[in-house]
C-alpha positions in Angstrom: 1.2 -19.4 -20.3 0.4 -22.5 -22.1 3.2 -21.8 -24.7 5.6 -21.2 -21.7 4.5 -24.4 -19.8 5.1 -26.3 -23.2 8.8 -24.6 -23.6 9.3 -25.1 -19.5 8.5 -28.9 -20.1 10.5 -29.6 -23.3 13.5 -28.1 -21.2 12.9 -30.2 -18.4 12.3 -33.5 -20.7 15.4 -32.7 -22.3 17.5 -32.6 -19.1 15.9 -35.9 -17.9 17.4 -37.1 -21.2 20.7 -35.7 -20.7 21.0 -37.2 -17.1 19.9 -40.2 -18.5 22.7 -39.9 -21.0 25.4 -39.1 -18.5 24.7 -42.1 -16.3 23.8 -44.5 -18.9 27.1 -43.5 -20.6 28.8 -43.9 -17.1 27.2 -47.4 -16.2 27.8 -48.9 -19.8 31.4 -48.0 -18.8 31.5 -49.2 -15.4 29.6 -52.1 -16.2 31.7 -53.4 -19.0 34.9 -53.0 -16.6 33.0 -54.6 -13.9 32.0 -57.3 -16.2 35.4 -57.9 -17.6 37.0 -57.9 -14.1 34.6 -60.4 -13.0 35.3 -62.4 -16.0 38.9 -62.4 -15.2 38.7 -62.8 -11.3 36.4 -66.1 -12.5 39.2 -67.6 -14.6 42.0 -67.0 -11.9 40.4 -68.0 -9.0 37.9 -70.9 -10.2 34.4 -71.5 -8.8 35.1 -72.8 -5.3 36.8 -69.6 -4.3 34.4 -67.6 -6.3 31.4 -69.1 -3.9 33.1 -67.7 -0.9 34.5 -64.2 -2.4 31.2 -63.0 -3.9 29.0 -63.9 -0.7 31.5 -62.1 1.4 31.8 -59.0 -1.0 27.7 -59.3 -1.5 27.8 -57.9 2.5 29.2 -54.5 1.1 25.9 -53.5 -0.6 23.7 -55.2 2.1 25.3 -52.9 5.4 25.6 -50.0 3.1 21.7 -50.3 2.6 21.2 -50.5 6.4 23.5 -47.7 7.2 22.0 -45.4 4.2 18.4 -46.1 5.6 17.1 -45.2 2.2 17.7 -41.3 3.3 19.4 -40.9 0.1 16.5 -41.5 -1.7 14.0 -39.2 0.2 16.8 -36.6 0.2 17.1 -36.6 -4.1 13.5 -36.4 -3.9 13.6 -33.3 -1.4 15.9 -31.2 -2.9 14.3 -31.9 -6.2 11.4 -30.3 -4.8 12.7 -27.1 -2.7 17.0 -27.3 -4.1 16.9 -24.0 -1.8 17.1 -25.9 1.7 19.8 -28.5 0.2 22.7 -27.9 2.7 19.7 -27.8 5.7 18.8 -31.1 5.0 22.3 -32.9 3.6 23.3 -31.6 7.4 20.5 -33.7 8.8 21.1 -36.7 7.0 24.7 -37.1 7.7 24.0 -36.2 11.7 21.7 -39.4 11.2 24.1 -41.6 8.9 27.3 -40.9 11.6 25.0 -42.4 14.1 24.0 -45.5 11.8 27.7 -45.9 11.1 29.1 -46.1 14.0 26.3 -48.5 15.3 26.8 -51.1 12.3 30.5 -50.5 12.3 30.8 -51.4 16.1 28.7 -54.8 15.8 30.4 -55.7 12.7 33.8 -55.4 14.4 32.2 -57.1 17.6 30.9 -60.2 15.7 34.3 -61.0 13.5 36.7 -60.6 16.4 34.7 -62.4 18.5 34.2 -65.5 15.5 35.9 -68.7 14.7 36.6 -67.1 11.3 40.3 -67.8 10.0 42.1 -64.8 9.4 41.9 -64.6 6.0 37.8 -64.1 6.3 38.1 -61.6 9.3 40.4 -59.1 7.2 38.2 -59.2 4.5 35.1 -58.3 7.0 37.0 -55.4 8.3 37.9 -54.3 5.3 34.2 -54.4 4.2 33.1 -52.4 7.4 35.5 -49.3 6.2 33.8 -49.8 2.2 30.5 -49.0 3.8 31.6 -46.0 5.4 33.2 -44.4 2.6 30.3 -45.3 0.0 27.8 -44.6 2.5 28.6 -40.8 2.4 29.7 -40.9 -1.0 26.3 -42.2 -1.9 24.3 -39.2 0.3 26.9 -36.3 -1.5 25.7 -37.7 -4.8 22.4 -37.5 -4.1 22.7 -33.7 -3.6 23.6 -33.6 -7.0 21.0 -35.7 -8.3 18.2 -33.5 -6.4 19.8 -30.7 -8.5 19.5 -32.7 -11.5 23.5 -32.6 -12.5 24.9 -36.2 -12.7 27.8 -35.5 -14.4 30.1 -35.6 -11.9 28.8 -39.1 -10.4 29.1 -40.7 -13.9 33.1 -39.7 -13.8 33.3 -40.8 -10.3 31.6 -43.9 -11.3 34.1 -44.7 -13.7 37.1 -43.6 -12.3 36.5 -46.1 -9.1 36.2 -48.6 -11.1 38.7 -48.3 -13.0 41.3 -48.0 -10.1 39.6 -51.4 -9.1 40.4 -52.8 -11.6 44.2 -51.8 -11.9 44.7 -52.9 -8.2 42.5 -55.9 -8.3 44.2 -57.4 -11.7 47.7 -56.3 -10.3 47.3 -57.9 -7.1 46.1 -61.0 -8.5 49.0 -61.2 -11.1 51.3 -60.5 -8.5 50.3 -64.0 -6.7 48.1 -62.2 -3.6 45.2 -63.8 -2.2 41.5 -62.5 -2.2 42.2 -59.9 0.6 43.4 -57.8 -2.4 40.2 -58.2 -4.2 38.5 -55.9 -1.2 41.8 -53.7 -0.9 40.8 -52.9 -4.7 37.3 -51.9 -3.7 38.8 -50.2 -0.9 41.3 -48.1 -3.0 38.3 -46.9 -5.3 36.0 -46.2 -2.4 38.7 -44.1 -1.0 39.0 -41.9 -4.0 35.1 -41.5 -4.5 34.5 -40.0 -1.6 37.0 -37.7 -1.4 36.1 -36.4 -5.4 32.5 -36.3 -4.1 33.2 -34.2 -0.9 35.6 -31.7 -2.6 32.7 -31.0 -5.6 30.1 -30.5 -3.3 31.9 -27.6 -1.4 33.2 -26.2 -4.9 30.5 -26.6 -7.3 27.4 -26.4 -4.9 28.8 -24.2 -2.4 27.4 -26.6 0.5 29.8 -27.1 3.7 29.9 -30.3 5.2 28.5 -29.9 8.6 26.6 -32.9 10.7 23.6 -31.4 12.5 20.6 -32.5 14.2 17.1 -30.4 13.3 14.5 -32.6 15.1 11.7 -31.6 12.6 13.9 -32.6 9.5 15.3 -35.9 11.2 11.7 -36.8 12.1 10.0 -36.0 8.7 12.9 -38.2 6.8 12.7 -40.8 8.9 9.0 -41.2 8.6 9.4 -40.8 4.8 12.7 -43.2 4.8 11.4 -46.2 6.4 9.2 -47.7 3.8 11.8 -47.0 1.0 14.8 -48.7 3.8 12.5 -51.5 4.3 11.8 -51.6 0.7 15.9 -51.6 0.5 16.7 -54.3 2.9 14.0 -56.4 1.1 15.8 -56.0 -2.4 19.3 -57.3 -0.8 17.5 -60.0 1.0 15.8 -60.8 -2.6 19.2 -60.6 -4.7 21.4 -62.3 -2.3 19.5 -64.7 0.0 19.8 -67.3 -3.1 23.4 -67.6 -2.6 23.6 -67.5 0.9 21.2 -70.6 1.0 23.3 -72.4 -1.6 26.2 -72.1 0.4 24.7 -73.2 3.8 23.1 -76.1 1.8 25.2 -77.5 -1.5 28.4 -75.9 -1.0 31.1 -73.1 -2.7 31.3 -74.6 -6.0 27.5 -74.1 -6.4 27.9 -70.7 -5.3 30.5 -70.0 -7.6 28.1 -71.6 -10.9 25.2 -69.7 -10.1 26.7 -66.5 -9.3 28.4 -66.6 -13.0 25.0 -67.4 -14.3 23.5 -64.5 -12.2 26.4 -61.8 -13.1 25.6 -62.6 -16.7 21.7 -61.6 -16.5 21.7 -58.9 -13.6 25.1 -57.2 -14.9 22.5 -55.5 -17.5 20.5 -53.9 -14.9 22.7 -50.7 -15.5 20.3 -49.9 -18.4 16.9 -49.9 -16.8 18.6 -48.5 -13.5 19.9 -45.5 -15.3 16.9 -44.8 -16.6 15.1 -45.2 -13.2 17.2 -42.7 -11.4 17.1 -40.3 -14.4 13.5 -40.5 -14.1 12.9 -40.4 -10.8 13.2 -37.1 -9.7 11.2 -36.0 -12.8 8.3 -38.0 -11.9 8.4 -36.6 -8.0 7.9 -33.2 -9.8 5.3 -34.2 -12.2 3.1 -36.3 -9.6 3.1 -32.8 -7.8 2.5 -30.3 -11.2 1.1 -32.6 -14.4 -0.4 -36.0 -14.3 0.1 -36.1 -17.8 3.7 -35.4 -17.8 3.9 -38.4 -15.3 2.3 -40.7 -17.6 4.3 -39.8 -20.6 7.5 -40.4 -18.9 6.6 -43.7 -17.5 5.2 -44.9 -20.8 8.1 -43.6 -22.4 10.8 -45.5 -19.9 8.6 -48.6 -20.6 8.7 -48.6 -24.3 12.5 -48.0 -24.3 13.1 -50.8 -21.9 11.0 -53.3 -24.1 12.6 -52.8 -27.1 15.8 -53.2 -25.2 15.1 -56.1 -22.9 13.7 -58.6 -25.2 16.5 -58.8 -27.9 19.1 -59.2 -24.8 17.0 -62.0 -23.6 16.2 -64.0 -26.8 19.9 -63.6 -27.9 21.3 -64.8 -24.7 19.2 -67.5 -24.4 20.5 -68.7 -27.9 23.9 -68.3 -27.4 24.2 -69.1 -23.5 26.3 -72.4 -24.0 28.8 -70.0 -26.4 28.7 -67.1 -24.1 29.9 -68.9 -20.6 32.4 -71.2 -22.6 34.1 -68.2 -24.3 34.1 -65.9 -21.4 34.5 -68.0 -18.0 35.9 -71.1 -19.4 34.9 -74.9 -19.4 34.7 -74.6 -15.6 31.6 -72.8 -15.4 29.8 -75.0 -17.8 27.3 -75.7 -15.5 26.1 -72.2 -15.4 24.0 -72.6 -19.1 21.1 -73.9 -18.0 20.3 -71.7 -14.6 21.5 -68.7 -17.1 18.8 -69.6 -19.6 16.2 -69.6 -17.1 17.5 -66.2 -15.4 17.5 -64.7 -18.7 13.9 -65.6 -19.7 12.5 -63.1 -16.9 15.0 -60.1 -18.4 12.1 -57.9 -19.1 10.3 -57.7 -16.0 14.0 -57.3 -14.3 14.4 -54.2 -16.5 10.5 -53.2 -16.5 10.7 -53.7 -12.3 12.7 -50.7 -12.5 10.4 -47.8 -13.6 7.6 -49.2 -12.1 9.3 -49.1 -8.4 11.0 -45.7 -9.3 7.5 -44.2 -10.2 5.2 -46.0 -7.2 8.3 -44.5 -4.8 8.0 -41.0 -6.8 4.3 -40.8 -6.0 4.6 -41.7 -2.5 3.7 -45.1 -2.6 6.8 -46.3 -0.9 4.5 -48.6 1.3 3.0 -50.3 -1.4 6.5 -51.4 -3.0 7.6 -52.5 0.6 4.3 -54.8 0.3 5.1 -55.9 -2.9 9.0 -56.4 -2.4 8.2 -58.5 0.7 5.9 -60.9 -0.9 8.2 -61.3 -3.5 11.2 -62.2 -1.1 8.8 -64.5 0.8 7.8 -66.4 -2.7 11.4 -66.6 -3.6 12.8 -67.9 -0.2 9.6 -70.4 -0.2 10.6 -72.2 -3.7 14.2 -71.8 -3.1 13.6 -74.0 0.2 11.4 -76.4 -1.6 13.8 -76.6 -5.0 17.5 -75.8 -3.6 18.1 -79.5 -2.2 17.0 -81.5 -5.2 17.4 -79.0 -8.1 20.2 -76.9 -6.5 21.0 -74.2 -9.1 18.3 -74.9 -11.3 15.3 -74.7 -8.4 17.3 -71.4 -7.3 17.1 -69.6 -10.7 13.3 -70.6 -11.1 12.9 -69.3 -7.8 14.5 -65.9 -8.8 12.2 -65.8 -12.2 8.9 -66.7 -10.7 9.3 -64.1 -7.5 10.5 -61.2 -10.4 6.9 -61.7 -12.4 5.3 -61.5 -9.2 7.0 -58.6 -8.3 6.2 -57.1 -11.5 2.5 -58.0 -11.8 2.2 -56.3 -8.6 3.8 -53.3 -9.0 2.1 -52.7 -12.2 -1.3 -53.0 -11.0 -0.7 -50.0 -8.4 0.5 -48.0 -11.4 -2.8 -48.1 -13.3 -4.4 -46.6 -10.0 -2.5 -43.5 -9.9 -2.3 -42.8 -13.5 -3.9 -43.5 -17.2 -1.5 -44.8 -19.3 -1.6 -46.0 -23.0 -1.8 -49.4 -22.1 -2.5 -50.4 -25.9 0.5 -48.6 -27.0 2.2 -50.8 -24.6 1.2 -53.9 -25.5 1.7 -53.2 -28.9 5.2 -52.7 -28.6 5.6 -55.7 -26.4 4.0 -58.1 -29.3 6.5 -56.1 -32.4 9.2 -56.6 -29.9 8.5 -60.6 -29.6 7.9 -60.9 -32.9 11.3 -59.3 -33.9 13.4 -60.8 -31.2 11.6 -64.6 -32.0 12.8 -64.1 -35.3 16.3 -62.7 -34.4 16.6 -66.0 -32.2 15.6 -68.4 -34.8 18.0 -67.2 -37.3 20.8 -67.1 -34.5 20.0 -70.8 -33.5 20.0 -71.8 -37.0 23.4 -70.1 -37.6 24.8 -71.4 -34.4 23.8 -75.4 -35.1 24.6 -75.3 -39.0 26.8 -72.7 -40.3 30.4 -72.6 -38.5 31.4 -69.4 -38.4 34.2 -70.1 -35.1 37.3 -68.1 -35.4 40.1 -70.2 -34.7 43.7 -67.7 -34.5 46.2 -70.2 -33.1 46.7 -73.2 -30.8 47.7 -71.1 -27.7 44.9 -70.3 -25.3 45.0 -66.9 -25.6 44.9 -66.8 -29.3 41.8 -69.1 -28.9 40.1 -66.9 -26.5 40.3 -64.3 -28.4 39.0 -66.3 -31.7 36.3 -67.5 -29.7 35.2 -63.6 -28.1 35.2 -62.6 -32.0 33.0 -65.3 -33.5 30.5 -64.6 -30.0 30.7 -60.6 -31.6 30.0 -61.9 -35.1 26.6 -63.3 -33.7 25.8 -60.7 -31.6 26.5 -57.8 -34.5 23.9 -60.2 -36.6 21.5 -60.1 -34.1 21.1 -56.5 -33.6 21.0 -56.4 -37.5 17.8 -58.8 -37.8 16.1 -57.4 -34.6 16.3 -53.6 -35.4 15.5 -54.4 -39.3 12.4 -56.4 -38.4 11.3 -54.0 -36.0 11.8 -50.8 -38.1 9.7 -52.9 -40.8 6.8 -53.7 -38.6 7.1 -50.5 -37.3 7.8 -50.9 -33.9 10.6 -48.5 -33.8 10.6 -44.7 -33.6 13.6 -43.3 -35.6 12.5 -39.8 -34.5 12.6 -40.7 -31.2 16.2 -42.1 -31.7 17.2 -39.0 -33.1 15.8 -37.1 -30.3 17.3 -38.5 -27.7 20.8 -38.6 -29.1 20.2 -34.7 -29.6 19.5 -34.3 -26.3 21.8 -36.8 -24.9 24.9 -34.6 -26.5 23.4 -31.1 -26.5 25.5 -28.9 -24.9 22.2 -26.8 -24.3 
């Protein structure tokens, strides 16, 4: 019996790693495309227009969270536990969400129609509404696949959606269209993804799409969902309040500069979010079946994210000036200092993902909600105090401080649920800190004492390519130094790396 359980657990862990592999690859490709697209947009429209584009675009994820009400998160958890009821659960969630979508769309439409915004802004807001509706149902359809431990199709949809968005957006800007084309590009990607997920659900899982009102399921799901929903809404407040405060108190240019620093930091969230997405269903099962496996899953997630977060943080801190000027241009040099402040907290940004996923999987949504509420209050208070005098630097300090608070609060409750190996994680933290510090010192000395700038030509395009090649050389050198040092001090397990690669790419 024990041998059979161990075999089942091994297979389950392998499925986790394969799903993490699918999402990781998709997130990497999607984020690379998204990041390059953002860099292109930033260069073309400049800080002022970027300071308008980004806050308006941020309304999409905000309203998406409100309509979804975190029902997709509950759907994933419940299907993972009772997959035979997937169709019944899906129908009820769709029944609730169509009502939420109509209410939000009506509210957005009335507000936009009777506002004093210019025609450009009104059109963008209308496009936002349509995008949100498409995305909320796509999110629900793929939640079923996540609950079934199948994330391959979501990964495909994610990549194709981003490619469509980039093609339409870049083409439109090159043809001279205004900001509306950027939202039409997003709409094109969203339209593809909802059709793709709908067809897959019917073909692969044989689930018919129905809108139903099973009051028992609806009541139960709403009771489970509201703490998730409040937390998710608070996360959006936490993420986007700073730019709205900057827009209201300082102006569009400051928002544009801050958004660039923020993007260079938070674009890296695809790494921990892919881990969190893949381990969340497993944690939900292990919370019921095996606290030992629950602890091991949590430890491994924390371990790998520590190993990845610290060198990225130290490297970007040292190379921030070269990164900003090489990618977004001299118009954004003001973004360098806030980038260094924000990137200093990358480790807690990374580790907050498995901590949050753990608490949600263990039915501690309310704890997560309370922690996030505290972090949001701290973030807003510090912003209000510092933003007038220190502008984007004050906003960056607020984000850094509240991130550490959120992590400390969450980790405190993890220890009340499981006994994880704190000594192992502390040793990992120390070894990665040593390795990342040595890497940072070498990069700093190279940057300031060795001329390795690549100058291809006097033309602007070739100069930019040369700057990117130079930056790539620094990154390669940093990676080599970091991992050699980490292996030498036994902070990195080669066997674990082999296991991950084997599980990710195994066809079994």
